[in-house]
All heavy atoms as TSV, in Angstrom:
chain	resi	resn	atom	element	x	y	z
A	1	MET	N	N	-9.027	-6.853	19.910
A	1	MET	CA	C	-8.913	-5.644	20.678
A	1	MET	C	C	-9.561	-4.530	19.872
A	1	MET	O	O	-9.253	-4.331	18.703
A	1	MET	CB	C	-7.439	-5.336	20.930
A	1	MET	CG	C	-7.219	-4.252	21.904
A	1	MET	SD	S	-5.465	-3.993	22.351
A	1	MET	CE	C	-4.655	-5.496	22.018
A	2	LEU	N	N	-10.508	-3.818	20.490
A	2	LEU	CA	C	-11.174	-2.704	19.833
A	2	LEU	C	C	-10.382	-1.434	20.109
A	2	LEU	O	O	-10.210	-1.042	21.253
A	2	LEU	CB	C	-12.605	-2.568	20.344
A	2	LEU	CG	C	-13.497	-3.792	20.107
A	2	LEU	CD1	C	-14.805	-3.656	20.885
A	2	LEU	CD2	C	-13.771	-4.010	18.649
A	3	THR	N	N	-9.890	-0.802	19.068
A	3	THR	CA	C	-9.082	0.408	19.239
A	3	THR	C	C	-9.683	1.598	18.513
A	3	THR	O	O	-9.059	2.631	18.390
A	3	THR	CB	C	-7.646	0.188	18.751
A	3	THR	OG1	O	-7.679	-0.203	17.377
A	3	THR	CG2	C	-6.938	-0.867	19.580
A	4	ALA	N	N	-10.906	1.466	18.029
A	4	ALA	CA	C	-11.616	2.557	17.364
A	4	ALA	C	C	-13.103	2.268	17.460
A	4	ALA	O	O	-13.507	1.188	17.860
A	4	ALA	CB	C	-11.188	2.662	15.913
A	5	ASP	N	N	-13.916	3.242	17.092
A	5	ASP	CA	C	-15.362	3.063	17.073
A	5	ASP	C	C	-15.697	2.203	15.858
A	5	ASP	O	O	-15.683	2.685	14.730
A	5	ASP	CB	C	-16.022	4.440	16.976
A	5	ASP	CG	C	-17.512	4.376	17.154
A	5	ASP	OD1	O	-18.031	3.296	17.482
A	5	ASP	OD2	O	-18.162	5.408	16.957
A	6	LEU	N	N	-15.930	0.903	16.057
A	6	LEU	CA	C	-16.103	-0.022	14.948
A	6	LEU	C	C	-16.951	-1.210	15.346
A	6	LEU	O	O	-17.364	-1.331	16.486
A	6	LEU	CB	C	-14.738	-0.499	14.445
A	6	LEU	CG	C	-13.761	-1.096	15.465
A	6	LEU	CD1	C	-14.087	-2.522	15.811
A	6	LEU	CD2	C	-12.361	-1.020	14.926
A	7	THR	N	N	-17.174	-2.097	14.374
A	7	THR	CA	C	-17.886	-3.345	14.632
A	7	THR	C	C	-16.909	-4.511	14.515
A	7	THR	O	O	-16.204	-4.631	13.516
A	7	THR	CB	C	-19.038	-3.544	13.627
A	7	THR	OG1	O	-19.973	-2.482	13.772
A	7	THR	CG2	C	-19.743	-4.872	13.857
A	8	LEU	N	N	-16.869	-5.342	15.538
A	8	LEU	CA	C	-16.096	-6.575	15.522
A	8	LEU	C	C	-17.095	-7.703	15.267
A	8	LEU	O	O	-17.995	-7.926	16.079
A	8	LEU	CB	C	-15.394	-6.791	16.861
A	8	LEU	CG	C	-14.661	-8.117	17.025
A	8	LEU	CD1	C	-13.470	-8.168	16.074
A	8	LEU	CD2	C	-14.215	-8.311	18.445
A	9	THR	N	N	-16.964	-8.379	14.140
A	9	THR	CA	C	-17.916	-9.414	13.757
A	9	THR	C	C	-17.471	-10.771	14.289
A	9	THR	O	O	-16.342	-11.207	14.035
A	9	THR	CB	C	-18.066	-9.468	12.219
A	9	THR	OG1	O	-18.442	-8.170	11.759
A	9	THR	CG2	C	-19.110	-10.468	11.814
A	10	LEU	N	N	-18.366	-11.423	15.020
A	10	LEU	CA	C	-18.082	-12.749	15.573
A	10	LEU	C	C	-18.082	-13.784	14.446
A	10	LEU	O	O	-18.665	-13.549	13.379
A	10	LEU	CB	C	-19.126	-13.097	16.632
A	10	LEU	CG	C	-19.072	-12.219	17.882
A	10	LEU	CD1	C	-20.298	-12.460	18.764
A	10	LEU	CD2	C	-17.800	-12.472	18.667
A	11	PRO	N	N	-17.444	-14.945	14.653
A	11	PRO	CA	C	-17.374	-15.975	13.616
A	11	PRO	C	C	-18.761	-16.419	13.135
A	11	PRO	O	O	-19.709	-16.515	13.922
A	11	PRO	CB	C	-16.652	-17.135	14.307
A	11	PRO	CG	C	-15.846	-16.487	15.383
A	11	PRO	CD	C	-16.693	-15.330	15.850
A	12	ALA	N	N	-18.874	-16.718	11.838
A	12	ALA	CA	C	-20.147	-17.102	11.226
A	12	ALA	C	C	-20.584	-18.515	11.601
A	12	ALA	O	O	-21.771	-18.795	11.710
A	12	ALA	CB	C	-20.055	-16.979	9.711
A	13	SER	N	N	-19.646	-19.423	11.797
A	13	SER	CA	C	-19.975	-20.822	12.088
A	13	SER	C	C	-19.190	-21.311	13.296
A	13	SER	O	O	-18.336	-22.197	13.181
A	13	SER	CB	C	-19.652	-21.698	10.876
A	13	SER	OG	O	-20.384	-21.295	9.754
A	14	PRO	N	N	-19.485	-20.759	14.489
A	14	PRO	CA	C	-18.721	-21.174	15.664
A	14	PRO	C	C	-19.073	-22.592	16.101
A	14	PRO	O	O	-20.164	-23.091	15.824
A	14	PRO	CB	C	-19.154	-20.164	16.727
A	14	PRO	CG	C	-20.530	-19.763	16.317
A	14	PRO	CD	C	-20.522	-19.785	14.813
A	15	SER	N	N	-18.138	-23.218	16.773
A	15	SER	CA	C	-18.354	-24.533	17.380
A	15	SER	C	C	-18.486	-24.346	18.884
A	15	SER	O	O	-17.923	-23.410	19.457
A	15	SER	CB	C	-17.162	-25.450	17.094
A	15	SER	OG	O	-17.034	-25.671	15.711
A	16	ILE	N	N	-19.202	-25.241	19.525
A	16	ILE	CA	C	-19.353	-25.177	20.984
A	16	ILE	C	C	-17.971	-25.191	21.624
A	16	ILE	O	O	-17.113	-26.008	21.276
A	16	ILE	CB	C	-20.222	-26.338	21.497
A	16	ILE	CG1	C	-21.660	-26.153	21.010
A	16	ILE	CG2	C	-20.179	-26.429	23.017
A	16	ILE	CD1	C	-22.578	-27.302	21.326
A	17	GLY	N	N	-17.757	-24.253	22.530
A	17	GLY	CA	C	-16.478	-24.135	23.221
A	17	GLY	C	C	-15.553	-23.089	22.621
A	17	GLY	O	O	-14.567	-22.714	23.250
A	18	ASP	N	N	-15.849	-22.619	21.396
A	18	ASP	CA	C	-15.042	-21.535	20.828
A	18	ASP	C	C	-15.130	-20.316	21.737
A	18	ASP	O	O	-16.180	-20.051	22.331
A	18	ASP	CB	C	-15.537	-21.148	19.433
A	18	ASP	CG	C	-15.160	-22.152	18.361
A	18	ASP	OD1	O	-14.401	-23.093	18.655
A	18	ASP	OD2	O	-15.642	-21.986	17.222
A	19	SER	N	N	-14.047	-19.571	21.832
A	19	SER	CA	C	-14.069	-18.382	22.689
A	19	SER	C	C	-13.404	-17.206	21.987
A	19	SER	O	O	-12.567	-17.381	21.105
A	19	SER	CB	C	-13.382	-18.652	24.031
A	19	SER	OG	O	-12.003	-18.873	23.847
A	20	VAL	N	N	-13.822	-16.016	22.397
A	20	VAL	CA	C	-13.277	-14.766	21.886
A	20	VAL	C	C	-13.072	-13.847	23.079
A	20	VAL	O	O	-13.980	-13.680	23.900
A	20	VAL	CB	C	-14.245	-14.092	20.885
A	20	VAL	CG1	C	-13.712	-12.763	20.417
A	20	VAL	CG2	C	-14.526	-15.005	19.713
A	21	LYS	N	N	-11.875	-13.299	23.204
A	21	LYS	CA	C	-11.611	-12.336	24.269
A	21	LYS	C	C	-11.745	-10.930	23.693
A	21	LYS	O	O	-11.214	-10.640	22.622
A	21	LYS	CB	C	-10.226	-12.558	24.860
A	21	LYS	CG	C	-10.142	-13.876	25.601
A	21	LYS	CD	C	-8.803	-14.082	26.228
A	21	LYS	CE	C	-8.811	-15.442	26.944
A	21	LYS	NZ	N	-7.545	-15.747	27.562
A	22	ILE	N	N	-12.462	-10.089	24.411
A	22	ILE	CA	C	-12.753	-8.732	23.966
A	22	ILE	C	C	-12.116	-7.755	24.935
A	22	ILE	O	O	-12.254	-7.888	26.153
A	22	ILE	CB	C	-14.281	-8.473	23.946
A	22	ILE	CG1	C	-15.022	-9.539	23.151
A	22	ILE	CG2	C	-14.591	-7.059	23.474
A	22	ILE	CD1	C	-14.704	-9.588	21.697
A	23	SER	N	N	-11.447	-6.766	24.400
A	23	SER	CA	C	-10.887	-5.691	25.213
A	23	SER	C	C	-11.113	-4.383	24.466
A	23	SER	O	O	-10.588	-4.180	23.379
A	23	SER	CB	C	-9.398	-5.919	25.457
A	23	SER	OG	O	-8.891	-4.951	26.338
A	24	ASN	N	N	-11.932	-3.512	25.033
A	24	ASN	CA	C	-12.243	-2.235	24.402
A	24	ASN	C	C	-11.248	-1.185	24.884
A	24	ASN	O	O	-11.343	-0.693	25.996
A	24	ASN	CB	C	-13.672	-1.809	24.736
A	24	ASN	CG	C	-14.070	-0.527	24.057
A	24	ASN	OD1	O	-13.317	0.033	23.255
A	24	ASN	ND2	N	-15.255	-0.046	24.360
A	25	LEU	N	N	-10.298	-0.856	24.044
A	25	LEU	CA	C	-9.299	0.164	24.363
A	25	LEU	C	C	-9.528	1.431	23.545
A	25	LEU	O	O	-8.660	2.283	23.455
A	25	LEU	CB	C	-7.893	-0.381	24.101
A	25	LEU	CG	C	-7.514	-1.643	24.862
A	25	LEU	CD1	C	-6.135	-2.125	24.463
A	25	LEU	CD2	C	-7.590	-1.415	26.352
A	26	SER	N	N	-10.729	1.551	22.975
A	26	SER	CA	C	-11.029	2.658	22.070
A	26	SER	C	C	-11.364	3.956	22.793
A	26	SER	O	O	-11.269	5.022	22.219
A	26	SER	CB	C	-12.201	2.288	21.164
A	26	SER	OG	O	-13.403	2.211	21.931
A	27	GLY	N	N	-11.816	3.850	24.046
A	27	GLY	CA	C	-12.228	5.037	24.775
A	27	GLY	C	C	-13.621	5.523	24.413
A	27	GLY	O	O	-14.047	6.574	24.859
A	28	VAL	N	N	-14.360	4.754	23.587
A	28	VAL	CA	C	-15.734	5.116	23.236
A	28	VAL	C	C	-16.698	4.015	23.659
A	28	VAL	O	O	-16.315	2.864	23.808
A	28	VAL	CB	C	-15.901	5.404	21.724
A	28	VAL	CG1	C	-15.047	6.586	21.301
A	28	VAL	CG2	C	-15.565	4.193	20.885
A	29	ASN	N	N	-17.957	4.390	23.858
A	29	ASN	CA	C	-18.978	3.457	24.324
A	29	ASN	C	C	-19.813	2.884	23.197
A	29	ASN	O	O	-20.872	2.327	23.440
A	29	ASN	CB	C	-19.923	4.151	25.303
A	29	ASN	CG	C	-19.228	4.580	26.566
A	29	ASN	OD1	O	-18.218	4.028	26.950
A	29	ASN	ND2	N	-19.769	5.583	27.216
A	30	THR	N	N	-19.393	3.024	21.959
A	30	THR	CA	C	-20.250	2.626	20.842
A	30	THR	C	C	-19.626	1.553	19.957
A	30	THR	O	O	-20.029	1.398	18.810
A	30	THR	CB	C	-20.616	3.854	19.990
A	30	THR	OG1	O	-19.415	4.513	19.598
A	30	THR	CG2	C	-21.499	4.815	20.769
A	31	CYS	N	N	-18.679	0.793	20.454
A	31	CYS	CA	C	-18.153	-0.343	19.700
A	31	CYS	C	C	-19.209	-1.444	19.698
A	31	CYS	O	O	-19.923	-1.641	20.681
A	31	CYS	CB	C	-16.862	-0.862	20.323
A	31	CYS	SG	S	-15.509	0.308	20.174
A	32	ILE	N	N	-19.315	-2.156	18.593
A	32	ILE	CA	C	-20.369	-3.150	18.414
A	32	ILE	C	C	-19.754	-4.518	18.165
A	32	ILE	O	O	-18.797	-4.654	17.407
A	32	ILE	CB	C	-21.267	-2.759	17.227
A	32	ILE	CG1	C	-21.961	-1.430	17.531
A	32	ILE	CG2	C	-22.285	-3.848	16.920
A	32	ILE	CD1	C	-22.669	-0.827	16.348
A	33	LEU	N	N	-20.348	-5.549	18.808
A	33	LEU	CA	C	-20.015	-6.939	18.497
A	33	LEU	C	C	-21.091	-7.450	17.562
A	33	LEU	O	O	-22.264	-7.530	17.932
A	33	LEU	CB	C	-19.987	-7.798	19.766
A	33	LEU	CG	C	-18.906	-7.458	20.779
A	33	LEU	CD1	C	-19.023	-8.377	21.982
A	33	LEU	CD2	C	-17.541	-7.556	20.158
A	34	GLY	N	N	-20.715	-7.747	16.326
A	34	GLY	CA	C	-21.657	-8.245	15.331
A	34	GLY	C	C	-21.940	-9.717	15.550
A	34	GLY	O	O	-21.031	-10.540	15.523
A	35	ALA	N	N	-23.201	-10.060	15.765
A	35	ALA	CA	C	-23.596	-11.432	16.087
A	35	ALA	C	C	-23.379	-12.395	14.920
A	35	ALA	O	O	-23.194	-13.587	15.133
A	35	ALA	CB	C	-25.053	-11.462	16.521
A	36	ASN	N	N	-23.421	-11.904	13.696
A	36	ASN	CA	C	-23.143	-12.711	12.505
A	36	ASN	C	C	-24.031	-13.950	12.427
A	36	ASN	O	O	-23.583	-15.037	12.081
A	36	ASN	CB	C	-21.664	-13.090	12.454
A	36	ASN	CG	C	-21.180	-13.362	11.046
A	36	ASN	OD1	O	-21.878	-13.112	10.084
A	36	ASN	ND2	N	-19.961	-13.880	10.932
A	37	GLY	N	N	-25.306	-13.796	12.803
A	37	GLY	CA	C	-26.269	-14.892	12.702
A	37	GLY	C	C	-26.442	-15.727	13.950
A	37	GLY	O	O	-27.350	-16.549	14.020
A	38	SER	N	N	-25.594	-15.547	14.950
A	38	SER	CA	C	-25.720	-16.291	16.213
A	38	SER	C	C	-26.396	-15.411	17.267
A	38	SER	O	O	-26.527	-14.207	17.086
A	38	SER	CB	C	-24.343	-16.700	16.731
A	38	SER	OG	O	-23.728	-17.610	15.855
A	39	LEU	N	N	-26.799	-16.035	18.347
A	39	LEU	CA	C	-27.324	-15.291	19.488
A	39	LEU	C	C	-26.168	-14.821	20.363
A	39	LEU	O	O	-25.096	-15.431	20.369
A	39	LEU	CB	C	-28.260	-16.173	20.324
A	39	LEU	CG	C	-29.486	-16.746	19.624
A	39	LEU	CD1	C	-30.238	-17.666	20.582
A	39	LEU	CD2	C	-30.388	-15.649	19.104
A	40	ILE	N	N	-26.401	-13.754	21.103
A	40	ILE	CA	C	-25.468	-13.306	22.143
A	40	ILE	C	C	-26.275	-13.245	23.426
A	40	ILE	O	O	-27.261	-12.511	23.515
A	40	ILE	CB	C	-24.846	-11.936	21.827
A	40	ILE	CG1	C	-24.062	-11.989	20.515
A	40	ILE	CG2	C	-23.947	-11.483	22.980
A	40	ILE	CD1	C	-23.496	-10.639	20.071
A	41	MET	N	N	-25.922	-14.065	24.401
A	41	MET	CA	C	-26.636	-14.153	25.674
A	41	MET	C	C	-28.118	-14.495	25.450
A	41	MET	O	O	-29.002	-14.000	26.134
A	41	MET	CB	C	-26.504	-12.865	26.477
A	41	MET	CG	C	-25.075	-12.482	26.828
A	41	MET	SD	S	-24.247	-13.647	27.934
A	41	MET	CE	C	-25.158	-13.402	29.439
A	42	GLY	N	N	-28.392	-15.338	24.442
A	42	GLY	CA	C	-29.751	-15.790	24.166
A	42	GLY	C	C	-30.609	-14.799	23.397
A	42	GLY	O	O	-31.796	-15.036	23.206
A	43	VAL	N	N	-30.022	-13.689	22.951
A	43	VAL	CA	C	-30.777	-12.642	22.264
A	43	VAL	C	C	-30.226	-12.461	20.856
A	43	VAL	O	O	-29.011	-12.448	20.654
A	43	VAL	CB	C	-30.670	-11.304	23.048
A	43	VAL	CG1	C	-31.395	-10.193	22.332
A	43	VAL	CG2	C	-31.193	-11.477	24.462
A	44	SER	N	N	-31.123	-12.308	19.884
A	44	SER	CA	C	-30.661	-12.069	18.515
A	44	SER	C	C	-30.264	-10.607	18.356
A	44	SER	O	O	-30.754	-9.729	19.070
A	44	SER	CB	C	-31.746	-12.441	17.507
A	44	SER	OG	O	-32.875	-11.612	17.681
A	45	GLY	N	N	-29.378	-10.345	17.450
A	45	GLY	CA	C	-28.927	-8.983	17.185
A	45	GLY	C	C	-27.530	-8.743	17.725
A	45	GLY	O	O	-26.937	-9.586	18.408
A	46	ASN	N	N	-27.015	-7.587	17.391
A	46	ASN	CA	C	-25.665	-7.206	17.798
A	46	ASN	C	C	-25.636	-6.708	19.236
A	46	ASN	O	O	-26.673	-6.375	19.803
A	46	ASN	CB	C	-25.132	-6.118	16.863
A	46	ASN	CG	C	-25.030	-6.599	15.434
A	46	ASN	OD1	O	-24.836	-7.785	15.182
A	46	ASN	ND2	N	-25.165	-5.694	14.496
A	47	LEU	N	N	-24.444	-6.646	19.804
A	47	LEU	CA	C	-24.248	-6.147	21.168
A	47	LEU	C	C	-23.420	-4.871	21.095
A	47	LEU	O	O	-22.316	-4.875	20.547
A	47	LEU	CB	C	-23.519	-7.196	22.009
A	47	LEU	CG	C	-23.111	-6.790	23.424
A	47	LEU	CD1	C	-24.342	-6.590	24.305
A	47	LEU	CD2	C	-22.199	-7.846	24.028
A	48	THR	N	N	-23.964	-3.776	21.623
A	48	THR	CA	C	-23.215	-2.522	21.695
A	48	THR	C	C	-22.578	-2.420	23.069
A	48	THR	O	O	-23.262	-2.536	24.089
A	48	THR	CB	C	-24.139	-1.305	21.466
A	48	THR	OG1	O	-24.724	-1.424	20.167
A	48	THR	CG2	C	-23.356	-0.002	21.545
A	49	LEU	N	N	-21.265	-2.230	23.103
A	49	LEU	CA	C	-20.564	-2.080	24.385
A	49	LEU	C	C	-20.876	-0.704	24.942
A	49	LEU	O	O	-20.684	0.300	24.271
A	49	LEU	CB	C	-19.062	-2.244	24.188
A	49	LEU	CG	C	-18.586	-3.572	23.615
A	49	LEU	CD1	C	-17.073	-3.581	23.492
A	49	LEU	CD2	C	-19.068	-4.725	24.454
A	50	ASP	N	N	-21.347	-0.654	26.167
A	50	ASP	CA	C	-21.662	0.628	26.794
A	50	ASP	C	C	-20.648	0.979	27.880
A	50	ASP	O	O	-20.931	1.741	28.792
A	50	ASP	CB	C	-23.082	0.635	27.348
A	50	ASP	CG	C	-23.309	-0.412	28.431
A	50	ASP	OD1	O	-22.369	-1.171	28.748
A	50	ASP	OD2	O	-24.425	-0.473	28.962
A	51	ASN	N	N	-19.471	0.415	27.751
A	51	ASN	CA	C	-18.395	0.675	28.697
A	51	ASN	C	C	-17.116	0.880	27.889
A	51	ASN	O	O	-16.684	-0.011	27.166
A	51	ASN	CB	C	-18.248	-0.506	29.663
A	51	ASN	CG	C	-17.194	-0.289	30.705
A	51	ASN	OD1	O	-16.112	0.215	30.415
A	51	ASN	ND2	N	-17.492	-0.686	31.926
A	52	ALA	N	N	-16.530	2.046	28.014
A	52	ALA	CA	C	-15.363	2.399	27.203
A	52	ALA	C	C	-14.114	1.606	27.553
A	52	ALA	O	O	-13.123	1.665	26.837
A	52	ALA	CB	C	-15.085	3.894	27.323
A	53	THR	N	N	-14.141	0.840	28.644
A	53	THR	CA	C	-12.967	0.057	29.041
A	53	THR	C	C	-13.310	-1.410	29.310
A	53	THR	O	O	-12.640	-2.067	30.083
A	53	THR	CB	C	-12.314	0.668	30.302
A	53	THR	OG1	O	-13.282	0.671	31.364
A	53	THR	CG2	C	-11.820	2.082	30.047
A	54	ALA	N	N	-14.346	-1.919	28.659
A	54	ALA	CA	C	-14.792	-3.294	28.881
A	54	ALA	C	C	-13.744	-4.310	28.434
A	54	ALA	O	O	-13.119	-4.155	27.391
A	54	ALA	CB	C	-16.100	-3.550	28.141
A	55	SER	N	N	-13.575	-5.363	29.231
A	55	SER	CA	C	-12.747	-6.517	28.885
A	55	SER	C	C	-13.462	-7.755	29.401
A	55	SER	O	O	-13.824	-7.816	30.574
A	55	SER	CB	C	-11.366	-6.415	29.511
A	55	SER	OG	O	-10.630	-5.373	28.935
A	56	PHE	N	N	-13.683	-8.718	28.516
A	56	PHE	CA	C	-14.392	-9.931	28.913
A	56	PHE	C	C	-14.152	-11.012	27.866
A	56	PHE	O	O	-13.533	-10.767	26.835
A	56	PHE	CB	C	-15.894	-9.671	29.088
A	56	PHE	CG	C	-16.549	-9.057	27.883
A	56	PHE	CD1	C	-17.134	-9.845	26.913
A	56	PHE	CD2	C	-16.581	-7.681	27.731
A	56	PHE	CE1	C	-17.738	-9.284	25.797
A	56	PHE	CE2	C	-17.184	-7.105	26.628
A	56	PHE	CZ	C	-17.764	-7.901	25.658
A	57	GLU	N	N	-14.655	-12.201	28.157
A	57	GLU	CA	C	-14.534	-13.322	27.227
A	57	GLU	C	C	-15.929	-13.820	26.879
A	57	GLU	O	O	-16.814	-13.881	27.735
A	57	GLU	CB	C	-13.725	-14.447	27.869
A	57	GLU	CG	C	-13.479	-15.619	26.953
A	57	GLU	CD	C	-12.565	-16.663	27.571
A	57	GLU	OE1	O	-12.235	-16.566	28.765
A	57	GLU	OE2	O	-12.176	-17.587	26.841
A	58	LEU	N	N	-16.125	-14.174	25.614
A	58	LEU	CA	C	-17.355	-14.809	25.155
A	58	LEU	C	C	-17.036	-16.253	24.802
A	58	LEU	O	O	-15.994	-16.535	24.197
A	58	LEU	CB	C	-17.894	-14.126	23.895
A	58	LEU	CG	C	-18.382	-12.694	24.024
A	58	LEU	CD1	C	-18.642	-12.115	22.633
A	58	LEU	CD2	C	-19.638	-12.640	24.856
A	59	VAL	N	N	-17.919	-17.176	25.184
A	59	VAL	CA	C	-17.779	-18.584	24.816
A	59	VAL	C	C	-19.055	-18.994	24.095
A	59	VAL	O	O	-20.161	-18.683	24.550
A	59	VAL	CB	C	-17.556	-19.473	26.062
A	59	VAL	CG1	C	-17.570	-20.945	25.680
A	59	VAL	CG2	C	-16.253	-19.114	26.747
A	60	PHE	N	N	-18.896	-19.695	22.978
A	60	PHE	CA	C	-20.066	-20.164	22.244
A	60	PHE	C	C	-20.574	-21.440	22.894
A	60	PHE	O	O	-19.839	-22.416	23.034
A	60	PHE	CB	C	-19.741	-20.406	20.772
A	60	PHE	CG	C	-20.971	-20.695	19.963
A	60	PHE	CD1	C	-21.849	-19.674	19.634
A	60	PHE	CD2	C	-21.259	-21.982	19.552
A	60	PHE	CE1	C	-22.999	-19.935	18.902
A	60	PHE	CE2	C	-22.401	-22.252	18.823
A	60	PHE	CZ	C	-23.272	-21.229	18.498
A	61	THR	N	N	-21.859	-21.438	23.304
A	61	THR	CA	C	-22.425	-22.550	24.059
A	61	THR	C	C	-23.434	-23.376	23.267
A	61	THR	O	O	-23.967	-24.343	23.791
A	61	THR	CB	C	-23.115	-22.032	25.333
A	61	THR	OG1	O	-24.182	-21.154	24.961
A	61	THR	CG2	C	-22.130	-21.299	26.231
A	62	GLY	N	N	-23.716	-22.978	22.031
A	62	GLY	CA	C	-24.690	-23.697	21.218
A	62	GLY	C	C	-25.813	-22.775	20.766
A	62	GLY	O	O	-25.835	-21.582	21.071
A	63	ALA	N	N	-26.778	-23.359	20.052
A	63	ALA	CA	C	-27.833	-22.564	19.420
A	63	ALA	C	C	-28.783	-21.890	20.409
A	63	ALA	O	O	-29.338	-20.834	20.118
A	63	ALA	CB	C	-28.631	-23.445	18.466
A	64	THR	N	N	-28.979	-22.445	21.602
A	64	THR	CA	C	-29.963	-21.903	22.537
A	64	THR	C	C	-29.552	-20.565	23.127
A	64	THR	O	O	-30.340	-19.624	23.155
A	64	THR	CB	C	-30.233	-22.903	23.685
A	64	THR	OG1	O	-30.665	-24.130	23.104
A	64	THR	CG2	C	-31.291	-22.384	24.627
A	65	LYS	N	N	-28.339	-20.442	23.602
A	65	LYS	CA	C	-27.834	-19.198	24.206
A	65	LYS	C	C	-26.824	-18.492	23.311
A	65	LYS	O	O	-26.576	-17.309	23.462
A	65	LYS	CB	C	-27.172	-19.472	25.564
A	65	LYS	CG	C	-28.122	-19.904	26.642
A	65	LYS	CD	C	-28.929	-18.736	27.144
A	65	LYS	CE	C	-29.791	-19.181	28.315
A	65	LYS	NZ	N	-30.627	-18.113	28.800
A	66	GLY	N	N	-26.185	-19.231	22.413
A	66	GLY	CA	C	-25.187	-18.641	21.535
A	66	GLY	C	C	-23.927	-18.264	22.305
A	66	GLY	O	O	-23.409	-19.057	23.081
A	67	TRP	N	N	-23.449	-17.032	22.080
A	67	TRP	CA	C	-22.252	-16.519	22.768
A	67	TRP	C	C	-22.649	-16.047	24.158
A	67	TRP	O	O	-23.617	-15.297	24.324
A	67	TRP	CB	C	-21.660	-15.363	21.980
A	67	TRP	CG	C	-21.103	-15.761	20.661
A	67	TRP	CD1	C	-21.724	-15.679	19.451
A	67	TRP	CD2	C	-19.833	-16.345	20.416
A	67	TRP	NE1	N	-20.902	-16.170	18.457
A	67	TRP	CE2	C	-19.717	-16.578	19.024
A	67	TRP	CE3	C	-18.752	-16.689	21.231
A	67	TRP	CZ2	C	-18.592	-17.134	18.444
A	67	TRP	CZ3	C	-17.624	-17.236	20.643
A	67	TRP	CH2	C	-17.550	-17.462	19.280
A	68	VAL	N	N	-21.914	-16.494	25.169
A	68	VAL	CA	C	-22.205	-16.155	26.566
A	68	VAL	C	C	-20.984	-15.499	27.172
A	68	VAL	O	O	-19.851	-15.964	26.977
A	68	VAL	CB	C	-22.599	-17.432	27.366
A	68	VAL	CG1	C	-22.777	-17.116	28.833
A	68	VAL	CG2	C	-23.861	-18.044	26.783
A	69	ILE	N	N	-21.204	-14.412	27.904
A	69	ILE	CA	C	-20.117	-13.721	28.610
A	69	ILE	C	C	-19.712	-14.555	29.817
A	69	ILE	O	O	-20.553	-14.912	30.639
A	69	ILE	CB	C	-20.543	-12.309	29.052
A	69	ILE	CG1	C	-20.868	-11.466	27.817
A	69	ILE	CG2	C	-19.451	-11.645	29.889
A	69	ILE	CD1	C	-21.516	-10.120	28.135
A	70	VAL	N	N	-18.403	-14.866	29.926
A	70	VAL	CA	C	-17.938	-15.692	31.044
A	70	VAL	C	C	-16.999	-14.947	31.979
A	70	VAL	O	O	-16.626	-15.495	33.009
A	70	VAL	CB	C	-17.265	-16.999	30.561
A	70	VAL	CG1	C	-18.270	-17.879	29.875
A	70	VAL	CG2	C	-16.074	-16.703	29.674
A	71	GLY	N	N	-16.621	-13.737	31.680
A	71	GLY	CA	C	-15.761	-12.974	32.571
A	71	GLY	C	C	-15.917	-11.499	32.326
A	71	GLY	O	O	-16.186	-11.077	31.213
A	72	LEU	N	N	-15.790	-10.724	33.374
A	72	LEU	CA	C	-15.878	-9.258	33.247
A	72	LEU	C	C	-14.599	-8.625	33.682
A	72	LEU	O	O	-13.876	-9.092	34.474
A	72	LEU	CB	C	-17.035	-8.714	34.081
A	72	LEU	CG	C	-18.425	-9.182	33.647
A	72	LEU	CD1	C	-19.466	-8.696	34.617
A	72	LEU	CD2	C	-18.751	-8.677	32.261
């Protein structure tokens, strides 16, 4: 749960099927999900949340797509 303007770093060595639930309760649009060497939605680099009330789940799908958003 994000409760301040900060970076939440994803696991360094995820396994396929691992999941992380994200809930931004900080009230700011600049919380960051640190990719920690994996892809997020097939793209390298970190993900900045642009919604101050975002809640969703990420599932690690493997090296090709990395972490994928499965719910909004």
